[in-house]
C-alpha positions as CSV (number, residue, x, y, z in Angstrom):
1,M,-69.6,-17.9,11.6
2,N,-69.6,-13.7,11.4
3,F,-67.7,-12.4,7.9
4,K,-67.3,-9.3,8.9
5,K,-65.4,-10.0,12.2
6,L,-63.5,-12.5,10.4
7,W,-62.7,-9.5,7.7
8,K,-62.0,-7.0,10.1
9,N,-59.5,-9.5,12.0
10,T,-57.7,-9.9,8.7
11,K,-58.1,-6.7,6.8
12,Q,-54.7,-5.6,8.7
13,P,-52.4,-8.3,7.6
14,L,-54.0,-8.3,4.0
15,Y,-53.4,-4.6,3.7
16,F,-49.5,-5.0,5.3
17,A,-48.9,-8.3,2.8
18,G,-49.7,-5.8,-0.1
19,Y,-48.0,-3.3,1.1
20,L,-44.5,-5.1,1.4
21,A,-45.3,-6.9,-1.8
22,V,-45.2,-3.1,-3.8
23,L,-42.2,-2.1,-2.0
24,G,-40.8,-5.3,-2.9
25,M,-41.6,-4.4,-6.4
26,L,-40.2,-0.8,-6.3
27,V,-37.0,-1.8,-4.6
28,T,-36.5,-4.8,-7.4
29,G,-37.3,-1.9,-9.8
30,V,-34.7,0.5,-8.7
31,A,-32.3,-2.0,-8.1
32,I,-32.5,-3.1,-12.1
33,S,-32.5,-0.1,-13.0
34,G,-29.5,0.8,-11.1
35,Y,-27.6,-1.9,-12.6
36,N,-28.8,-1.6,-16.5
37,L,-27.1,2.1,-15.6
38,A,-24.5,0.7,-13.9
39,A,-23.4,-2.6,-16.2
40,P,-21.8,-0.7,-18.9
41,K,-19.5,1.2,-17.1
42,I,-18.8,-1.9,-14.9
43,E,-17.9,-4.0,-18.4
44,E,-15.8,-0.6,-19.5
45,N,-13.7,-0.5,-16.5
46,R,-13.3,-5.1,-17.1
47,Q,-12.1,-4.4,-20.6
48,V,-9.7,-1.4,-19.6
49,K,-8.2,-3.8,-16.7
50,I,-7.8,-6.9,-19.3
51,R,-6.2,-4.6,-21.8
52,D,-3.3,-3.0,-19.0
53,N,-2.9,-6.4,-17.6
54,V,-2.4,-8.2,-21.2
55,A,0.1,-5.0,-22.4
56,L,2.1,-6.4,-18.7
57,L,3.1,-9.0,-21.3
58,F,2.0,-9.1,-24.6
59,S,2.3,-5.2,-26.3
60,A,-0.8,-3.8,-28.8
61,E,2.3,-2.5,-30.8
62,D,3.7,-5.9,-31.4
63,G,0.7,-6.9,-33.4
64,F,-1.3,-8.5,-30.0
65,E,-4.9,-8.1,-29.6
66,T,-6.9,-9.0,-26.6
67,N,-10.4,-11.0,-27.2
68,L,-12.6,-8.1,-25.2
69,E,-15.7,-10.0,-26.7
70,L,-15.2,-13.1,-24.2
71,P,-17.8,-12.9,-21.8
72,P,-16.6,-13.1,-17.8
73,N,-15.5,-16.7,-16.6
74,S,-16.2,-18.4,-20.3
75,Y,-13.0,-20.6,-19.7
76,Q,-14.7,-22.4,-16.9
77,Q,-17.8,-24.8,-15.8
78,L,-16.6,-24.9,-12.1
79,N,-15.8,-22.4,-9.5
80,Y,-11.9,-21.7,-8.9
81,D,-10.8,-19.9,-6.2
82,L,-7.5,-18.7,-7.2
83,V,-8.4,-18.2,-11.2
84,D,-9.6,-14.3,-11.3
85,E,-10.6,-14.6,-15.3
86,V,-8.9,-15.9,-18.3
87,Y,-7.7,-14.2,-21.1
88,E,-7.1,-14.9,-25.2
89,V,-4.4,-12.9,-27.0
90,S,-4.2,-13.0,-30.6
91,K,-1.4,-12.2,-33.4
92,D,-2.3,-12.1,-36.9
93,G,-5.8,-13.3,-36.2
94,E,-5.2,-16.6,-34.4
95,L,-5.3,-17.5,-30.7
96,F,-1.8,-17.2,-29.6
97,A,-2.0,-17.1,-25.5
98,V,-4.6,-18.3,-22.7
99,I,-3.3,-15.8,-19.7
100,Y,-4.7,-16.6,-16.2
101,D,-5.4,-13.6,-14.0
102,M,-4.8,-15.1,-10.4
103,Q,-4.6,-14.4,-6.6
104,T,-3.0,-16.2,-4.2
105,A,-2.1,-15.2,-0.4
106,G,1.7,-14.8,-0.2
107,R,3.5,-14.0,3.0
108,N,2.2,-10.3,3.4
109,G,-1.1,-10.1,1.4
110,T,-2.4,-10.9,-2.0
111,I,-0.1,-11.9,-4.8
112,N,-1.8,-10.7,-8.0
113,A,-0.4,-12.6,-11.1
114,L,-0.6,-13.0,-15.0
115,V,0.7,-16.5,-16.8
116,A,0.2,-17.1,-20.4
117,I,0.0,-20.4,-21.7
118,N,0.3,-21.5,-25.5
119,P,-2.9,-23.3,-25.8
120,Y,-1.2,-25.6,-28.5
121,T,1.6,-26.8,-26.7
122,D,0.8,-26.1,-23.1
123,V,3.7,-24.4,-22.3
124,I,4.3,-21.2,-20.1
125,I,5.4,-18.6,-22.3
126,G,5.0,-15.4,-19.8
127,A,4.3,-14.2,-16.2
128,V,4.0,-11.3,-14.5
129,Y,3.4,-10.7,-10.6
130,Y,1.9,-7.7,-11.2
131,N,1.0,-7.2,-7.2
132,H,2.3,-8.0,-4.3
133,S,3.9,-7.0,-1.0
134,E,6.5,-9.7,-0.6
135,T,9.3,-8.9,1.4
136,P,12.2,-7.1,-0.7
137,G,15.3,-9.5,-1.0
138,K,13.1,-12.4,0.3
139,G,9.6,-13.3,-1.4
140,S,10.0,-10.7,-3.9
141,I,12.8,-12.9,-5.5
142,Y,10.2,-14.5,-7.4
143,A,8.9,-11.6,-8.8
144,E,12.3,-11.3,-10.7
145,E,12.8,-11.8,-14.5
146,E,15.6,-14.1,-13.8
147,R,13.6,-16.6,-11.4
148,I,10.3,-16.1,-13.6
149,N,12.6,-17.4,-16.6
150,Q,12.8,-20.3,-14.6
151,I,9.6,-21.5,-15.6
152,I,8.9,-20.1,-19.2
153,G,8.9,-23.4,-21.3
154,D,7.4,-25.6,-18.7
155,P,4.5,-27.7,-19.5
156,V,1.5,-26.3,-17.7
157,S,1.2,-29.9,-15.6
158,D,4.6,-29.7,-14.1
159,V,5.8,-26.2,-13.3
160,E,9.1,-26.3,-11.5
161,F,10.6,-23.5,-9.7
162,D,13.3,-23.2,-6.9
163,V,12.6,-23.2,-3.3
164,I,14.3,-20.4,-1.6
165,A,15.3,-21.2,1.7
166,S,13.1,-18.5,4.6
167,V,10.6,-18.0,2.3
168,S,8.8,-21.2,2.5
169,T,5.3,-19.1,2.7
170,T,5.4,-17.4,-1.0
171,Y,7.0,-20.4,-2.3
172,N,3.8,-22.6,-1.1
173,A,1.6,-19.9,-2.9
174,L,3.3,-20.3,-5.6
175,D,3.1,-23.5,-5.8
176,K,-0.8,-23.8,-4.9
177,M,-1.5,-20.8,-7.5
178,Y,0.5,-23.5,-10.2
179,A,-1.6,-26.0,-9.2
180,A,-5.1,-24.2,-9.7
181,I,-3.7,-23.4,-12.7
182,K,-3.4,-27.0,-13.8
183,E,-6.1,-28.3,-12.6
184,H,-8.5,-25.3,-14.6
185,Y,-6.5,-26.1,-17.4
186,E,-6.9,-29.7,-17.5
187,N,-10.6,-30.0,-16.1
188,E,-11.7,-26.9,-18.4
189,G,-9.9,-28.5,-21.9
190,V,-7.9,-25.1,-22.2
191,H,-5.6,-27.0,-24.8
192,I,-6.5,-26.3,-28.3
193,D,-5.5,-29.3,-31.2
194,G,-3.9,-28.0,-34.3
């Protein structure tokens, strides 16, 4: 066996493998550095979004505080398609509500909603559809205060809202969203005994 010839034939692939290994380490290092530089800004933006969202339902001026120390997805072990995040809101130092930040596909695009639940009584205590493009006078009716008030006080396990003729797509989207909240609430043990 001629080792000189063998080395000559394997030298180029070994150099290339070494080059790829070094390049991979450099790319990984740049990616980690970029993430470390961006992570504080990402977290700051997340906290601003949470504060702004919670303020749609519970004002800090009324004594409500948002738990910004709660890590993302701390309320879920499993993946839930429609649940973006779950927030905690306290009043006088005691947990007051958990807020589901949800998204579902409506008739004309995504419907974003916040649904607040009392984790001690398991009833809905607030809701707002903060972004939607449902048809004015039709699907958008579900976002009106009168319709939202129909579900306030409903148990999370049995949300009922009126079916409006000719807007079944919006109704089905919201029905699916509340079913996802129920599934998450029950599977993840959000209820608090006390």
